[in-house]
C-alpha positions as CSV (number, residue, x, y, z in Angstrom):
1,X,-3.7,8.9,19.0
2,X,-1.1,8.1,16.9
3,X,-0.1,10.3,13.6
4,X,-0.9,8.0,11.0
5,X,-4.5,7.2,12.5
6,X,-5.0,11.5,12.8
7,X,-3.5,11.8,9.2
8,X,-6.1,9.1,8.0
9,X,-8.9,10.7,9.7
10,X,-8.2,14.1,8.4
11,X,-7.8,12.9,4.7
12,X,-10.9,10.7,4.7
13,X,-13.1,13.9,6.2
14,X,-11.2,16.3,3.5
15,X,-12.5,14.2,0.6
16,X,-16.0,14.8,-0.7
17,X,-18.5,12.1,-0.6
18,X,-19.1,11.5,-4.1
19,X,-16.2,11.8,-6.9
20,X,-15.6,14.5,-9.2
21,X,-16.9,13.6,-12.6
22,X,-14.4,12.7,-15.2
23,X,-13.0,14.8,-17.9
24,X,-14.7,12.8,-20.7
25,X,-18.3,12.9,-19.2
26,X,-18.0,16.6,-18.4
27,X,-16.7,17.3,-22.1
28,X,-19.8,15.0,-23.6
29,X,-22.3,17.2,-21.2
30,X,-21.0,20.5,-22.6
31,X,-21.4,18.9,-26.3
32,X,-24.6,18.0,-25.6
33,X,-25.4,21.5,-23.7
34,X,-23.9,23.3,-26.8
35,X,-26.6,21.6,-29.1
36,X,-29.7,21.9,-26.7
37,X,-28.9,25.3,-25.4
38,X,-26.3,27.3,-27.3
39,X,-27.3,26.3,-31.1
40,X,-30.9,27.4,-30.9
41,X,-29.8,30.8,-29.4
42,X,-27.4,31.0,-32.2
43,X,-29.8,30.3,-34.9
44,X,-32.1,32.9,-33.5
45,X,-29.3,35.5,-33.2
46,X,-27.8,35.1,-36.8
47,X,-30.9,34.5,-38.7
48,X,-33.9,36.1,-36.9
49,X,-32.3,39.1,-35.4
50,X,-29.6,39.6,-37.7
51,X,-31.0,38.4,-40.9
52,X,-27.6,36.3,-41.8
53,X,-24.0,35.5,-40.6
54,X,-23.0,38.3,-42.6
55,X,-25.0,40.5,-40.4
56,X,-23.9,38.7,-37.4
57,X,-20.3,39.2,-38.5
58,X,-20.9,43.2,-38.9
59,X,-22.2,43.7,-35.5
60,X,-20.2,40.9,-33.8
61,X,-19.9,42.5,-30.2
62,X,-23.4,43.1,-30.1
63,X,-24.1,39.6,-31.6
64,X,-21.8,37.8,-28.8
65,X,-23.8,40.0,-26.1
66,X,-27.3,38.6,-27.5
67,X,-25.9,35.1,-27.6
68,X,-24.0,35.0,-24.2
69,X,-26.4,36.8,-22.0
70,X,-29.6,34.3,-23.0
71,X,-26.8,31.2,-22.6
72,X,-26.0,32.8,-19.1
73,X,-29.3,33.0,-17.7
74,X,-30.6,29.8,-19.1
75,X,-27.6,27.9,-17.8
76,X,-27.7,29.8,-14.8
77,X,-31.5,28.9,-14.0
78,X,-30.7,25.1,-14.5
79,X,-27.9,25.0,-12.2
80,X,-30.1,27.1,-9.5
81,X,-32.9,25.0,-10.0
82,X,-31.4,21.4,-10.0
83,X,-27.7,21.8,-10.1
84,X,-27.6,20.3,-13.6
85,X,-27.9,21.4,-17.3
86,X,-29.5,18.7,-19.7
87,X,-26.1,17.6,-20.7
88,X,-25.0,17.0,-17.0
89,X,-28.4,15.4,-16.2
90,X,-27.6,12.9,-19.3
91,X,-24.4,12.0,-17.7
92,X,-25.4,12.0,-14.2
93,X,-23.4,15.1,-13.2
94,X,-24.5,17.7,-10.7
95,X,-22.5,21.1,-10.0
96,X,-22.2,21.6,-6.2
97,X,-20.3,24.1,-3.8
98,X,-17.1,22.6,-2.7
99,X,-17.6,24.1,0.6
100,X,-21.0,23.0,1.3
101,X,-21.6,20.4,-1.1
102,X,-24.9,21.9,-1.9
103,X,-26.4,23.1,-5.0
104,X,-24.1,26.5,-5.9
105,X,-25.3,29.9,-5.1
106,X,-26.0,32.9,-7.8
107,X,-23.0,34.5,-7.0
108,X,-20.7,31.5,-7.5
109,X,-22.7,30.6,-10.7
110,X,-21.9,34.1,-12.0
111,X,-18.3,33.9,-11.1
112,X,-17.9,30.8,-12.6
113,X,-19.6,31.5,-16.2
114,X,-17.2,34.8,-16.0
115,X,-14.1,32.9,-15.4
116,X,-15.5,30.1,-18.0
117,X,-15.8,32.9,-20.8
118,X,-12.1,33.9,-19.8
119,X,-10.7,30.6,-20.0
120,X,-12.6,29.8,-23.6
121,X,-11.2,33.4,-24.9
122,X,-7.6,32.3,-23.7
123,X,-7.8,28.8,-24.3
124,X,-4.6,27.5,-22.2
125,X,-6.7,27.4,-18.9
126,X,-8.9,24.6,-20.8
127,X,-5.9,22.5,-20.5
128,X,-5.6,22.6,-16.8
129,X,-7.6,19.8,-15.9
130,X,-5.2,17.5,-17.8
131,X,-2.3,18.4,-15.2
132,X,-4.1,18.4,-12.2
133,X,-4.5,15.4,-9.8
134,X,-8.3,16.3,-8.8
135,X,-9.1,17.0,-12.9
136,X,-10.7,20.6,-11.7
137,X,-10.6,23.4,-14.4
138,X,-9.7,26.9,-13.5
139,X,-13.1,28.2,-13.1
140,X,-14.0,25.5,-10.7
141,X,-11.1,25.9,-8.7
142,X,-11.5,29.9,-8.3
143,X,-15.4,29.6,-8.0
144,X,-15.4,27.0,-5.4
145,X,-17.7,24.8,-7.4
146,X,-17.0,21.3,-8.8
147,X,-19.1,18.9,-11.2
148,X,-19.6,15.7,-9.0
149,X,-20.9,12.4,-10.3
150,X,-24.2,11.4,-8.6
């Protein structure tokens, strides 16, 4: 077998069967998820638990825990069940494990969510996909998961 043929075969086998979702679709899916999943949780925490935004600001650490824990549970359940949140479903994106190309495991999803929180808190890692050829985010790379198009 010639070197070029071997090189072509390896590169074809290494490529995933479906392409990674474009950044624009992932951003739109995030916005949909924010309004469908995160906003109702924020409303309940702000107005039903703390009584007002001022009450939330006085107990900010508790408030963010009361927001992020249900958001983690809901998104993890969506990803475990179908590999899609409502936003991912609207834009035909599915979250898969990059090694097996199957739905991501619970541990992978926990790692991914934790890394996503760190990325959001530090801002800089959110720009990493703009500089990578494969357009993967830091939390996708380190958790070995990626949003693929259907």
